[in-house]
N, C-alpha and C positions, 0 to 999 in steps of 0.2 A: 554057672555052677561054682566057679571060683569064688564069686561074691557070696553065695549061700554058705559055702564051707568057711569062709572068713568070718561071717556073722556067727556061725555055730561055735567057732573057736573063741570068738569074743565073749559069747554068752557063757561058755564053760569056764573060761578064765575069770570072768567077772563073778561067777557063782562061787568059785573057790575063794576069791578075794573077799567077797561079802561075808561068807561064813567065817573066815578068819577074823574079819573086822568085828563082827558081832561078838565073837568070843573074847576078843581083846577088850572091847568096850565094856562088856559085862564085868570082866575081872577088874579093869581099871576103875569102873564106877563103884564096885563093891569096896575096893581099897580106899578110894578117896572119901566116900560118904559113910564108911562104916561107923563112925562116931558122930555123924551129923544129927542135929536135933530136927524136929519136924518143921520143915520150911516149905514143903510143897503141899499146898492145900488151899481151898477157897477161904478158909478162915484167916490166912496169912495176908497181911497188908500188901497190896500190889501184885498178888499172884493172879495171873490170868492165863487163859489158853491162847497164847499169842499167835499160834499158827493159823487160827481160823478167824481172828478178830482184828480190831483196829489197835490193839494194845501191843506193847513191846515188853521185853524183859526188864526187870528192875536194874538200875545202875550197878555194875560190877557183878551181875548175876551171869553165870555160865551155864548154858544148856549144851549137853554133850550126849550124843547117841550115834548109832550106826547111820541114820539117815541124814542128820544135820548137826552142825556145831555152830552155836550163836552166842554172842556176848552182848549184854546190855550196857549201854554207855550213857553218860550224863546228857541231859537235854532231850530225854525221851527217844533216844536213838538206839538202834540195834544193828549189829554187823554180823554177817555169818556166811555159811556156805552149805549147800546141800551135799554133804560129804560123800555119800555113796555114789553120786553121779560122777564125781571125779575119778573114781575107780573104773568107770565105764568109758572114760575119755571125754566126758562132758564137763569141762572145767568151768566153774561158776562161782559167783559171789553175789551177795544181796545186802541191801541197806534198807532199813525201815525206820520211819519217823512217825511217832504219835503226835499229830499236829495239835489236837485240841481235845479237852475232856471236861465234861460236867457230870453231875450226878445222874443225868438221864441219857447222855449220848457221848460217843467218842469218835474221832476221825483219825485215820491213819493213811499214810502214803508209803508205798514200797516199790523199789525197782532193783535192777541187777543186770547181770550179763551171763550168758551161757555160750561157751565156745566149744563146739564139738568137732573133733578131728579124729576119725578112726585110725589114722596112721600113727597117732601118738600112743596107741595101745596095741600096735602090731598088726592092724588089719590093713590088707592091701586094697584100698579103696580111694577113689578120687573125690568122694563126697566130703563136704565140710559145710558147716552152718554157724552163723553167729545170730543169737537171739537176745532180745532185750524185752523182758516183761515189765509191765507197769500196773500196779494195783492201787485202787482207791477203796479203802475200807471204811465202813460205818458200822458202829456197834450201838444198838439201842438197849437200854437197861430198864425195862418196865418194872422189874421186881428184883429183890436180892438174889433169888434163886433162878432167875430167868434172864437170859441175854439173847438178842437176835442180831446176827451178824450178816451184813450185806457187803458183797465185794463185786466191783467191776474190774475185770482183768483184760488188759490189752497186751498182745504179744506181737512184737515186730521181729521178723526173721529175714535173713538173707542167705539163701541156700544156692549152691552152684549147680544142683541137679536134683532129680527126684529122690526123696529120702528112702533109704533102705529100711528093712524091717526093724533092725535094732534101734534106729533113730525114732521110728514111730512108737516103739515101746517106751523109750525114754520120755518122749513128748507126752504120752498118756499117763506116765507116772507123775509128771509135773502138774497135770491138770486137764481140763476138758479140751476137746478138739475144737478150736475156734480162734480166729484172730482177735475177736472181741467176745467176751463171755460174761454172763451174770451168775453169781453164786449166792446162795442163801443157806445159812446155818442157824438152827435153833438149839440152844444149849440150856438144858435143865439140870440144875445142880441138886441132885437127890440128897447129898450130904456134904460135909466139908471136904470129903476126899473122893467123892464119886459124882460123875456127871454123865448124862446121856446127850448125845449130839446127833441130830438128824440134819443132813446137809445134802444139797443138790446143786447142779451146775447145768446151765443151758447156753449153748452157743448163740450169740446174737449175729455175728458176722463170721462166716466160715473161712477156713484156709482154702487155698486152691488145691489142685490135685497133687501138688508137691508133697503135702503132708497128710495124704489120705492113702489107704490101701486101694489097689486098682479097681476093686469092685464096689467101692463105697461112693455114694451119691453126695456130691458137695452141697446139694440143696436140701438134704434130709437132716434137719436139725434134731428131729425126735430121736433118731438112732445115735446121735452124737451127744445127747444129754446123759447125765448119770446122777444116781442118788445113792446115799450110804447112811447106815445107822451104826453108830459106834459108842463104846463106853470108854470114858476116861477114868483112870484110877490114879490117885496121887498119895504116896505114902513115904514119909520122911522126905528124902530128896529124890526119890524114884517115881517116875511117871510112866504109865503105859496107856496105850490106846489099842482097842481091839474091836473089830466089827466086821460087817459085810456090806458090799455094795453091788450095784449093777450098772453096766454101761461100758463105754470104751475104757480100756485099762491097759496096764503094762503086760497083762496076759495075752494081749492080742486085740482082736476085735471085740464087739459087744459081748459081754459075758458077766457072770457072777465073779467077783474078785474079793479077796480078803483086804481088810483095813488093819494094818499092824504097825505099831511104832512103839519104841521104848527109849527112854533117855533119862538123864539125871539133870536136875536143876540145882546148881551149887551156888549158895548165896550167903 
């Protein structure tokens, strides 16, 4: 019971922090980009949906939002953090490199580290975990308005005991349930400022029971897969993503879940 109450306290505290963060980022973004020219859009040279593709941000481009903060660096590199997770006690950083690109295809490689210690945010728990994700991204460009993104994601983790509910929710926010997973996204650019994205993820090698709910079958890959349809809109320096998905998610077990993100790309 003490563990359940601690998790509830963590979720309430995190909820307050996230609401405050969203408000602060919205105000800061409006102030910073109030006089910006239109720099977010598919007509802009080098503008890509980096979060689902092999691409990185442009050098010196800053992406800032409640979910993530990232910076484009010379050499087709990108450095960042999933900022909202830090508020939950899951301290993390990531680095992405666009290895190679032609007119038809691009390759990217990304890695990082996530260290979760509930004690750092006031939860009385002995659980802790260190995770290292590794992504191999390939983007195919069959047409100017169409891109197909393929990702192979490996997640190495070292936990000292079975993960509590709060950790499972964080894990499913980060991606599919699986030690090794394949992801596919189809991006159709309806205009210079609007795109539709259909994406899905399927576990190839499952985690053991440490990162599953007690009544979940570690051999049932179907129930651990997920799919989502979302709309990207980019206007001036502001970008939003809104949609709906189905599968394991931060809401808990398999369910319908919202796909929501907003950020500014300052370049």
